[in-house]
C-alpha positions as CSV (number, residue, x, y, z in Angstrom):
1,M,0.1,0.0,0.1
2,K,1.6,3.3,-1.0
3,V,1.5,6.1,1.4
4,G,2.1,9.9,0.9
5,V,3.0,12.0,3.9
6,V,1.6,15.8,3.9
7,G,4.2,17.8,6.0
8,F,7.7,17.5,6.8
9,G,8.3,19.5,10.0
10,A,9.5,18.2,13.4
11,W,6.7,15.6,13.4
12,G,6.2,15.0,9.9
13,K,9.6,13.5,9.8
14,F,8.6,11.0,12.4
15,H,5.6,10.1,10.3
16,A,7.8,9.7,7.2
17,R,10.4,7.4,9.2
18,G,7.5,5.6,10.9
19,W,6.0,4.3,7.6
20,G,9.3,2.5,7.0
21,Q,8.5,0.4,10.1
22,V,5.0,-0.6,8.6
23,P,5.2,-4.1,6.9
24,G,3.4,-3.9,3.3
25,A,3.6,-0.1,3.4
26,E,5.6,2.1,0.9
27,L,6.2,5.7,1.5
28,A,5.7,6.9,-2.1
29,G,5.4,10.8,-1.8
30,I,6.2,13.7,0.6
31,V,4.6,17.0,0.5
32,A,6.8,19.7,1.8
33,H,5.7,23.3,1.6
34,G,9.1,25.2,2.3
35,D,12.3,25.1,0.3
36,A,14.3,24.0,3.4
37,S,11.9,21.1,4.4
38,A,11.6,20.0,0.6
39,A,15.6,19.8,0.4
40,A,15.5,17.8,3.9
41,A,12.9,15.6,2.6
42,A,14.7,14.8,-0.5
43,A,18.1,14.4,1.4
44,E,16.5,11.9,3.9
45,F,14.5,10.0,1.3
46,P,16.4,10.2,-2.2
47,G,14.1,7.6,-3.7
48,V,10.7,9.3,-2.8
49,R,8.9,11.9,-4.8
50,V,8.8,15.4,-3.0
51,H,5.8,17.5,-4.1
52,R,5.1,21.2,-2.9
53,D,1.3,20.8,-2.5
54,I,-1.1,18.0,-1.8
55,G,-2.8,18.3,-5.3
56,A,0.5,16.9,-6.8
57,L,0.4,14.0,-4.6
58,L,-3.3,13.2,-5.0
59,A,-2.5,13.2,-8.9
60,G,-0.4,10.2,-8.2
61,D,-1.1,6.7,-7.1
62,V,-0.8,6.7,-3.4
63,A,-3.6,4.8,-1.6
64,V,-3.3,6.5,1.8
65,V,-2.6,10.3,2.6
66,D,-1.2,11.1,5.9
67,I,-1.7,14.6,6.9
68,V,0.8,16.2,9.5
69,A,0.0,19.9,8.7
70,P,-1.0,22.8,10.7
71,N,-4.4,22.3,12.4
72,F,-6.1,24.8,10.3
73,L,-5.5,22.8,7.2
74,H,-6.8,19.6,8.3
75,A,-10.4,19.8,7.3
76,D,-9.7,20.9,3.8
77,M,-7.0,18.5,3.3
78,V,-8.9,15.2,4.8
79,V,-11.9,16.2,2.5
80,A,-9.7,16.6,-0.6
81,A,-8.0,13.2,0.1
82,L,-11.3,11.5,0.7
83,E,-12.9,13.1,-2.5
84,A,-9.9,11.8,-4.4
85,G,-10.6,8.1,-3.4
86,R,-7.9,7.8,-0.6
87,H,-7.9,6.6,2.9
88,V,-6.6,9.2,5.4
89,V,-4.3,9.2,8.5
90,V,-4.6,12.8,10.1
91,E,-2.9,14.2,13.1
92,K,-5.2,15.5,15.9
93,P,-7.2,17.6,16.1
94,L,-9.4,16.4,13.3
95,A,-10.6,19.7,12.7
96,I,-10.7,23.3,14.6
97,S,-14.4,23.9,14.3
98,A,-17.7,22.1,14.3
99,E,-18.2,22.9,10.6
100,G,-15.0,21.3,9.6
101,L,-15.8,18.3,11.7
102,E,-19.2,17.9,9.7
103,R,-17.6,18.4,6.5
104,I,-15.1,15.6,7.0
105,L,-17.8,13.3,8.4
106,A,-19.9,13.8,5.3
107,A,-17.0,13.3,3.0
108,E,-15.9,10.1,4.7
109,K,-19.4,8.7,4.3
110,A,-19.7,9.7,0.7
111,S,-16.3,8.4,-0.3
112,G,-16.5,5.0,1.5
113,K,-12.9,5.6,2.4
114,L,-11.6,5.5,6.0
115,V,-10.1,8.2,8.5
116,S,-7.8,7.3,11.1
117,V,-7.1,10.0,13.5
118,V,-3.8,9.8,15.5
119,H,-4.9,9.5,18.9
120,E,-1.8,7.5,19.6
121,L,-2.5,6.9,23.5
122,R,-5.0,4.4,22.5
123,V,-2.6,2.1,21.3
124,S,-0.1,2.6,24.1
125,E,1.3,-0.4,26.1
126,Q,0.5,1.8,29.2
127,W,-2.5,3.7,28.4
128,E,-4.1,0.8,26.5
129,L,-3.7,-1.3,29.4
130,I,-5.5,0.8,31.4
131,H,-8.5,0.6,29.3
132,R,-8.4,-3.1,29.5
133,E,-8.3,-3.3,33.2
134,I,-11.2,-0.7,33.5
135,A,-13.1,-2.8,30.8
136,S,-12.3,-6.1,33.0
137,G,-13.8,-4.5,36.2
138,A,-10.7,-4.2,37.8
139,I,-11.5,-0.9,39.8
140,G,-15.4,-1.3,39.4
141,V,-17.1,1.5,37.6
142,P,-14.7,4.8,37.0
143,M,-16.5,7.6,38.7
144,A,-14.0,10.4,39.0
145,G,-10.8,11.0,37.0
146,V,-8.1,13.6,36.8
147,Y,-5.5,13.9,34.1
148,S,-2.8,16.7,34.4
149,L,-0.3,17.8,32.1
150,F,2.8,19.9,33.2
151,R,5.3,20.9,30.3
152,R,7.4,23.6,29.0
153,P,5.7,26.0,26.7
154,F,4.9,25.1,23.0
155,G,7.3,26.2,20.4
156,G,5.9,28.3,17.4
157,G,6.1,25.7,14.7
158,S,6.7,26.5,11.1
159,G,6.0,30.1,10.5
160,G,4.8,30.5,13.9
161,W,1.4,28.7,13.2
162,R,1.3,27.1,16.7
163,H,1.1,30.5,18.3
164,D,-1.6,31.8,15.9
165,P,-5.4,31.3,17.1
166,A,-6.4,31.2,13.3
167,R,-4.1,28.4,12.5
168,V,-3.8,26.4,15.7
169,G,-7.5,26.9,16.9
170,S,-6.2,26.8,20.6
171,W,-3.8,25.0,22.6
172,V,-6.7,23.1,24.2
173,L,-6.9,21.4,20.8
174,E,-3.0,20.6,20.8
175,E,-2.6,18.2,23.9
176,P,-5.7,18.2,26.1
177,V,-7.7,16.7,23.0
178,H,-5.6,13.6,23.6
179,F,-6.4,13.5,27.4
180,L,-10.1,14.1,26.8
181,D,-10.2,11.2,24.2
182,L,-8.5,9.1,26.4
183,L,-11.0,9.6,29.4
184,L,-14.0,9.6,26.9
185,W,-12.5,6.0,26.2
186,Y,-12.3,4.9,29.9
187,F,-15.6,6.5,30.9
188,A,-17.5,5.2,28.0
189,G,-19.8,3.1,30.1
190,H,-21.6,6.3,31.4
191,G,-22.5,7.4,27.7
192,A,-21.8,10.8,26.5
193,P,-20.8,13.7,28.9
194,E,-23.7,16.2,29.3
195,S,-21.5,19.3,30.0
196,V,-18.2,20.9,30.3
197,Q,-17.0,23.7,32.7
198,A,-13.6,25.2,32.2
199,V,-11.5,28.0,33.8
200,A,-8.1,29.6,32.3
201,T,-5.7,31.9,32.7
202,P,-6.0,35.2,30.6
203,G,-5.2,34.5,26.8
204,V,-7.0,33.3,23.7
205,L,-5.1,30.1,23.3
206,G,-5.8,28.4,26.6
207,G,-2.2,27.9,28.0
208,N,-3.2,27.2,31.5
209,I,-6.7,25.5,31.9
210,A,-8.8,23.2,33.7
211,M,-11.8,21.6,32.3
212,T,-14.5,19.4,33.9
213,A,-16.8,17.0,32.0
214,R,-19.9,15.9,33.8
215,Y,-22.2,12.8,33.0
216,G,-25.8,12.3,33.9
217,S,-24.8,9.3,36.1
218,G,-22.8,11.7,38.4
219,A,-19.4,10.5,37.0
220,F,-16.8,13.2,36.0
221,F,-13.5,13.8,34.8
222,T,-11.0,16.7,34.9
223,V,-8.2,17.7,32.6
224,T,-5.5,20.1,33.4
225,Q,-2.9,21.7,31.5
226,L,-0.1,23.9,32.7
227,L,2.2,25.3,29.9
228,D,4.2,27.6,32.0
229,G,6.2,24.5,33.4
230,F,9.3,22.6,32.4
231,E,10.1,19.2,30.9
232,H,7.1,17.0,30.1
233,H,5.0,15.4,32.9
234,C,1.5,13.6,32.7
235,A,-0.4,12.1,35.6
236,L,-3.6,10.3,35.7
237,D,-5.7,9.3,38.7
238,I,-9.0,7.6,38.5
239,A,-11.2,6.6,41.5
240,G,-13.8,3.6,40.7
241,S,-16.5,2.1,42.6
242,D,-14.2,-0.7,43.6
243,G,-10.7,0.3,43.4
244,A,-8.5,3.1,42.0
245,L,-5.6,3.6,39.8
246,R,-2.9,6.1,39.0
247,A,-0.6,6.2,36.1
248,W,2.4,8.7,35.1
249,W,4.8,9.5,32.3
250,S,7.7,12.0,32.8
251,A,10.7,12.9,30.7
252,G,12.6,16.0,29.8
253,D,10.6,16.1,26.2
254,A,7.7,14.3,24.9
255,R,9.6,12.9,21.7
256,V,12.1,10.5,23.6
257,T,12.5,6.8,24.0
258,E,13.4,6.9,27.7
259,S,11.1,7.9,30.4
260,D,9.6,7.3,33.7
261,A,6.3,5.7,33.1
262,G,4.2,3.5,35.4
263,L,0.9,2.5,36.7
264,S,-0.3,1.6,40.2
265,I,-3.7,-0.1,40.4
266,R,-5.6,-1.2,43.5
267,R,-8.3,-3.7,42.8
268,G,-10.9,-3.9,45.5
269,G,-9.6,-4.1,48.8
270,A,-6.3,-5.5,47.8
271,A,-2.9,-3.9,48.2
272,A,-1.8,-1.7,45.1
273,E,0.4,-3.2,42.8
274,T,2.8,-1.1,40.6
275,M,4.2,-1.9,37.0
276,R,6.8,0.0,34.8
277,F,6.8,0.3,31.1
278,G,9.9,0.7,28.9
279,R,8.3,1.4,25.5
280,S,5.7,4.1,26.6
281,G,5.8,7.4,24.6
282,E,4.4,9.0,21.6
283,V,7.7,8.0,19.4
284,F,6.7,4.2,19.8
285,E,2.9,4.9,19.9
286,L,3.1,6.6,16.5
287,V,4.6,3.7,14.9
288,E,2.0,1.4,16.4
289,H,-0.8,3.6,15.3
290,L,0.4,3.6,11.7
291,K,0.7,-0.2,11.7
292,R,-3.0,-0.5,13.0
293,S,-4.1,1.8,10.4
294,H,-2.5,0.1,7.5
295,A,-4.0,-3.3,8.7
296,G,-7.4,-1.4,9.2
297,F,-7.6,0.0,5.9
298,L,-6.8,-3.3,4.4
299,A,-9.5,-5.0,6.4
300,G,-12.0,-2.1,6.0
301,V,-11.9,-0.8,9.5
302,S,-10.4,2.2,11.1
303,P,-8.6,2.0,14.6
304,M,-9.5,5.4,15.4
305,P,-12.7,6.5,13.2
306,A,-13.4,10.3,12.4
307,A,-16.7,10.1,14.5
308,D,-15.1,9.0,17.5
309,A,-12.3,11.5,17.4
310,A,-15.1,14.4,16.7
311,L,-16.3,14.1,20.1
312,S,-13.1,15.1,21.7
313,V,-12.8,18.0,19.5
314,R,-16.5,19.2,20.4
315,L,-15.4,18.8,24.1
316,C,-12.5,21.2,23.5
317,L,-14.7,23.7,21.6
318,A,-17.1,23.4,24.6
319,A,-14.3,24.2,27.2
320,E,-13.1,27.2,24.9
321,E,-16.9,28.5,24.9
322,S,-17.0,27.8,28.8
323,V,-14.0,30.1,29.5
324,R,-15.4,32.7,27.1
325,V,-18.9,32.8,28.9
326,G,-17.4,32.0,32.4
327,G,-19.9,29.1,33.1
328,E,-20.9,25.7,32.3
329,V,-21.7,24.6,28.6
330,K,-23.7,21.9,27.5
331,V,-21.9,19.3,24.9
332,V,-23.6,19.5,21.5
């Protein structure tokens, strides 16, 4: 299956290299918008055709388009690829607006092709294990959860797009969208959240923010992000009706292969047990997601469908609205 990668920035390079680890996949094209990135792509992948726009890539014979472009481009690029009859892998967020989400969902349905959104925590040996433990009833029914991110500020990205609200959407759509997706997965037994309430320090991008999603059952979870920190540290705590768990991931940077990652879980009245993980982190998880996407496209299924990813984006948009209005917002 031939693959084309759109974007050859810091993370696009990881995608291009990652496809080389997927049996049966062939990296056949790269879209690089800038002169420097195009030269870098040609130097690293001399046998791969480098294009300057997605239209040139779609004129070729790739079967899968992997989109690693700034957030504001996602909706248009996904729709264009679907309408051209290609399967799509796309980095989160799926889109930065409700209108963008609806366009993608309609194009996917009309095309008969599949979208796989890169929410790589779902395929992590660490975070996927937590889902299996919860599904098995290890802590009873999850009723309250807190996921916290403490990290260094975001870099600007190519052309400063990550610091521009028109292009990034908000920083809520950068990393909290991952954690909201994860907790939606863990708390799926409660249905869909009914409301979100969020507070943030001043600023349109939502650098330091706390958001709480509430369910009709009384369950809730909170996601916090502090971007005025240092290094990269994540922590998750979940209290269930018959047990509890906590997990953590810490390193100097998110894109490393060595970290302090672990999970402690107390099943019922038993003593808590702790386990460690040597291959937890987005570098490993990206490759696993690409492998599952490739296999899924061949089998006619997506490991992370657009409809599932849309809910976490809607929660982000509701959190942004909650900050603006200063109160609770219903999830639409």
